[in-house]
Phi, psi and omega in degrees: 000326178298320178296320180296319179293321179296319179296321179295321179296314180296325180292332182278334187302314181300322181290328180289327186277348183207187178066219185295346182265001188296332181264003182277134178305142183298326180296322178291322178300316179296320179297319180295317178298318180298321179296316180295317179297322178296318178296319178297317179298315180298321180297310181293323179296317180296322178296316179296317181295321179295318177296322179295317179295320178296319179295320179294320179295319178295322179295315179296321179296318180295319179295319179295320179295319179294318179298317179296320180294317180294319181294323181295337177282337182275320186302308180298334184299306183280334177294322177300317179295321179295321178294326176297320177298315180298317181298320181292335183272336190304315182274318185277333184213077183303318180294320177296324179295324178296316179294321179294324178299319179295319179295321180295322177297319178296322178296318178299318180299320180291325176298315180293332182280347179300130181288167177277001180293155181287342180222155176223162178298144178302326179300320178292321178296321179295322178296321178293317179298320179299318178296319179295317181294333176299323178289317179294327178296324179295329181276319188261343179061224184288353178291338181253120175238144185230134174235132179245122179235081181234116178302143183300326183287351177261355182293339180268355179296151183261132178225164178297137178302139177072004181292316178287324180301322179299317181293320180295315180299319179297318181292319180296316184293311187264334185259342183238301184298329181283351181253131182301321181275357181070212179162185184249134172253146180240123177259129186217162172215126183229143173282134178256351184100161180057032177075016181251137180239141175259123178244131183194184180219136171238155185217169183280007180290171181257007179095006176245159183267006180100343178241017177093349181263159180284139176285165175080016180258007182271195187299317188300308182286328175298321178294319178298319178304319182292338182272347180275164181298319178223144180304325182286356175290345174262123184231150176212150180164179179272129178227115180062033179081004178239149180276131184233136171233128184212165174224151177264140180217136182273135178296140180288000000 
């Protein structure tokens, strides 16, 4: 763009120095050239800015489309598990199946109420998790115990929808349901400093899925990894004798 402006300036100089401009004061000639160069600069700058805005809009659209695609892979996953719970109750516990149906309907309503935004308040995610755990409680009874340790000032932080639910579902499946005696899962959120929060779930499992393989290697957690800023923001391992899966998220 600098070369184009220089060429425009040089092209104007001959006209300024002679012909109809010969009697024009040199200061006015310089002012006129400066005005023309300014207009040219503004024209090229506006074009560049418009292209930048269009590129940014396309990037946001692509990110929103990717987020919607990833989220759509999670919703059927836990609904399928909830339907399995309902199916198991229909013959053995009809009254329990009726209550589970109501909880499942509430869960569907919350799924539909999820906004299209890439993030939602942690408090809203916790309400969704509570509805999901109500269904699992109907299946597991006293074998499932839940503790929530989330500071009140972190309930307004924004996280990806269904991100915590994925961790809870993983803990219930591998850390509680797979154990005859069941166990307690702990849902937590801790500040790590520098505006970063760790959100996670730990359970009494040993880190195996019951068949010798590590839990959390399936579609749900792989999808969550893709939604985080970096794949390594999702971590899992034994902490204090309990299996923990958590992710790091930066406060908005």
